[in-house]
C-alpha positions in Angstrom: 71.6 132.3 132.4 72.1 132.4 136.1 73.2 128.5 136.4 75.3 129.0 133.4 77.3 131.6 135.0 77.5 129.9 138.4 79.1 126.6 136.6 81.6 128.6 134.8 82.8 130.9 137.6 83.2 127.4 139.6 85.6 126.2 136.6 87.3 130.0 136.9 88.4 129.6 140.5 89.1 126.1 140.0 91.7 126.7 136.9 92.8 130.1 139.1 93.3 128.2 142.3 95.1 125.0 140.4 97.7 127.6 137.8 97.8 130.6 139.5 97.9 130.0 143.4 99.1 126.3 143.0 97.4 125.1 145.5 97.5 120.9 145.4 94.8 120.2 147.6 91.7 119.2 145.5 90.0 119.4 148.8 90.8 123.2 149.1 90.2 123.6 145.5 86.8 122.4 145.9 86.0 124.1 148.7 86.8 127.5 147.0 85.6 127.2 143.6 82.2 126.1 145.1 82.3 128.9 147.7 82.9 131.5 144.6 80.0 129.2 142.6 77.5 129.4 145.2 78.3 133.1 146.0 77.5 134.3 142.4 74.1 132.1 142.4 73.4 134.0 145.9 74.3 137.1 144.8 72.8 136.9 141.5 69.4 135.5 143.1 69.3 138.4 145.9 69.7 140.8 142.6 66.7 139.5 140.6 65.0 139.7 144.0 65.2 143.2 144.3 64.7 144.1 140.9 61.2 142.2 140.9 60.4 144.0 144.2 61.0 147.8 142.9 58.8 146.6 140.0 55.5 146.2 142.2 
């Protein structure tokens, strides 16, 4: 599930950059989208870690 949410985040942010913010640079869109996707992945991983730590 974590990977699916990361992939969806990447695509949604890419489209927001393209359609809403009208960023024309492919590199800028790539960097922004990847940063958002990685951030979501890390946030979910930290949340899961904290939940497992509390269960022990």
